[in-house]
N, C-alpha and C positions, 0 to 999 in steps of 0.2 A: 317824213319822220323820221326814220332809221339815219337817215343819212345827214338830218340835221344833229342828231345827238351825238354822231362819230365827230362831226368839224366841230363840236363843242369840247368835246374831252380830248381833241388833237391840239388845241388850242392852250389846253390847260398841262403846264408841267407842273411832275411834284419831283422831288427830289430829296436825298435824305443826306444827311451830314453826319461823319466818322465824327464824332467829337474826342476820341481817344486819341485818334491821329494828325488831328489839329491844336489840341491843346499844349502838346506838349513843345508845338514850333513857333507859338505865339512869343511874343516880346517879351511879356512881362515874365511869362513861367521860365521862360532862358532866363531872367534876368534872378526871379527868385531860385531857380536850379542852381544856379554859378552862387549867389550868396547862401545856401544850403551846405552847398559841397566844402566851401569853404570856411562855414562855422563849424562843421562835424567832420572834417578832415582825418583827425588823429584817430577819432571811434570807427570810421570808418577803415581806415589802416589797420585797426587796432584787431576788428572783427574779421579782414582779411586775414594777419597772419592766424589767426586763431582758427579759421579754416582750413587754411594752407596746414598747419600741423595737425588736426584731425585730421585730414587726409591721408598726409603721409604716415601718420600712426596707423591710421587703419587701412593702407594699404600695405605697408611694413607686415601688419599683424597677418592678411592675409597671405603674403609670401611666404610669411615663416613659419605659418599655422602647423605643416606635420613637423619640423622640425623644433618647436620649442615644448617642454613639458607643460603640464596642465598648471603648474605655477604661475609659469611665462604669460602663460596665453590668459590668465582669469588678470593677471596685472595687466596686461595690454589693454584688455576690452576694459577694466576700472578704468586705463586711463582715456580711452576713446571715450567711454559714456561719462568722463567728467568734462572733456572738454567739449562736448555736445551740451550738458546740461551749462557749461560757461556761456557757451555763444548765446546759447538760449535767454541766459539771464539777461544777458549786455546787450541782444537786441530790447529784448521787452523796457529796459532802462533807458536804451538812447530813444 
């Protein structure tokens, strides 16, 4: 009895498909992604520029923290925070 159960189980093949890895490779998804990239190219570039500027200002604030006055530090913090808020708003908009 036990041998028969193992034989049946051996013939059955169960597999799993990782949809996340297959979906981006599908021709329809590649075409759709190309269309979206072209349509939103300017917005993507704008967000990248804002993120680069934000990182530059944040790094500059971290580097010069000890050499700046409290007023300058607060000004930089406000500038960094304003950039973060702008990026969040633009991401929501796009």
